C-alpha positions in Angstrom: 40.4 2.9 -80.3 39.0 3.1 -83.8 35.9 5.0 -85.0 33.5 2.9 -87.1 30.2 3.4 -89.0 27.7 0.6 -89.2 25.4 1.0 -92.1 22.3 -1.2 -91.6 20.5 -2.5 -94.6 16.7 -2.5 -94.9 15.7 -0.8 -91.6 12.7 1.5 -91.3 11.2 0.1 -94.5 9.1 -2.9 -95.2 7.9 -3.2 -91.7 11.3 -3.3 -90.0 11.3 -0.4 -87.6 14.2 0.4 -85.3 14.2 3.6 -83.3 17.5 5.4 -83.1 17.4 5.4 -79.3 17.0 1.6 -79.3 19.8 1.2 -81.8 22.2 3.4 -79.8 21.3 1.5 -76.6 22.0 -1.8 -78.3 25.5 -0.8 -79.4 26.3 0.8 -76.0 25.2 -2.5 -74.5 27.8 -4.3 -76.7 30.5 -2.2 -75.0 31.0 0.4 -77.8 31.9 4.0 -76.9 30.8 7.4 -78.2 27.7 5.9 -79.9 25.6 8.2 -82.1 23.0 7.6 -84.6 22.4 9.7 -87.7 19.0 10.1 -89.3 16.4 7.2 -89.1 17.9 5.1 -91.8 20.2 2.8 -89.9 23.5 4.8 -89.5 25.4 4.5 -86.3 28.9 5.8 -85.5 30.9 4.3 -82.6 34.3 3.7 -81.1 35.7 0.3 -80.3 39.0 -1.8 -80.2 37.3 -4.8 -81.9 38.4 -5.9 -85.4 36.1 -5.7 -88.4 35.1 -9.4 -88.8 34.3 -9.6 -85.1 32.3 -6.3 -85.2 30.2 -7.3 -88.2 29.3 -10.7 -86.7 28.6 -9.3 -83.3 26.4 -6.4 -84.5 24.4 -8.5 -87.0 23.7 -11.1 -84.3 22.7 -8.5 -81.7 20.3 -6.9 -84.2 18.8 -10.3 -85.1 18.4 -11.1 -81.4 17.0 -7.8 -80.3 14.8 -6.8 -83.3 14.0 -10.1 -84.8 14.9 -9.6 -88.4 17.5 -10.9 -90.8 20.1 -8.2 -90.2 22.9 -7.3 -92.5 25.4 -4.4 -92.1 28.3 -2.9 -93.9 31.1 -1.5 -91.7 33.1 1.6 -92.8 36.1 3.1 -91.0 35.1 6.6 -90.1 38.6 7.9 -91.1 38.0 6.6 -94.7 34.6 8.1 -95.2 35.7 11.6 -96.1 37.8 10.3 -98.9 34.9 8.3 -100.2 32.6 11.3 -100.2 35.3 13.6 -101.7 36.0 11.0 -104.4 32.5 11.1 -105.8 33.3 11.3 -109.5 30.2 13.0 -111.0 29.2 16.6 -111.1 26.5 17.6 -108.6 23.2 19.0 -109.9 20.0 20.0 -108.2 17.9 17.6 -110.3 20.0 14.6 -109.4 20.6 12.3 -106.5 24.1 11.2 -105.7 24.6 7.8 -104.0 27.4 5.6 -102.7 26.8 1.8 -102.7 28.9 0.2 -99.9 29.9 -3.4 -100.0 31.3 -5.8 -97.5 32.4 -8.0 -100.4 34.3 -6.6 -103.4 33.0 -9.4 -105.6 29.5 -8.3 -105.0 30.4 -4.7 -106.0 32.1 -6.0 -109.2 28.9 -8.1 -109.9 26.8 -4.9 -109.6 28.7 -3.5 -112.6 29.2 -6.7 -114.6 27.6 -6.5 -118.1 25.6 -3.5 -117.1 24.2 -1.6 -120.0 23.3 1.9 -118.9 21.9 5.0 -120.6 24.6 7.4 -119.3 22.3 10.4 -120.2 20.0 9.0 -117.4 22.4 7.6 -114.8 26.1 7.2 -114.2 28.0 4.6 -112.2 31.7 4.2 -111.4 33.7 1.8 -109.2 35.6 3.2 -106.3 37.6 1.6 -103.5 35.1 -0.6 -101.7 32.2 1.3 -103.2 30.2 2.0 -106.3 29.3 5.6 -107.0 25.9 6.3 -108.6 24.1 9.4 -109.8 20.5 9.4 -111.1 17.7 11.8 -111.7 15.6 12.7 -108.7 12.5 10.6 -108.5 14.1 7.6 -110.3 16.2 6.0 -107.6 14.1 2.8 -107.7 13.4 2.4 -111.4 16.7 2.9 -113.3 18.7 0.0 -114.7 21.3 0.3 -111.9 18.6 0.7 -109.2 17.0 -2.5 -110.3 20.3 -4.4 -110.3 21.3 -3.0 -106.9 17.9 -4.0 -105.4 18.3 -7.6 -106.4 18.1 -10.2 -103.6 21.6 -11.5 -104.3 23.1 -8.2 -103.1 21.0 -8.0 -99.9 23.7 -9.5 -97.6 26.6 -7.5 -98.8 25.6 -4.0 -100.0 23.8 -1.0 -98.8 23.3 2.4 -100.4 23.5 5.9 -98.9 22.9 9.4 -100.3 25.9 11.6 -100.2 24.0 14.1 -98.1 23.6 11.5 -95.5 27.2 10.5 -95.6 28.3 14.1 -95.0 26.2 14.0 -91.8 28.2 11.0 -90.6 31.5 12.9 -90.9 
């Protein structure tokens, strides 16, 4: 059995509210084992024998059916998350937020960075394996050049962002 993390995009914002207990119940109902949710931002860890494409389609459809919203997730193998977190390439600082943008489509991650003109004194981005690393000043995670690009509708179905502090809680 493999341990997976489903990262839900756009929950508990913009009127889409999913309680952790309801999310865990849904995944248990799909037959997944050792289900646990982390924080109230759409993070769920679980065990299953199912393959990634089947998992993604099954979970997204179950979320749509149960909660009535246009659900999109990114799946991450739990055994790969530690390397992603440890691979964060920028220095940590108290006045900055460190994020990882996960993608279910490498082309979308590449498009996030294509022709991107950043002020590196404000924010930093770097491509990783299946992710984009991003560091920005606290309080600016919605208004930087990269934040605006990452928030574009074209990335809605294939990317989601998590703070590195949240990711450490998933380990």
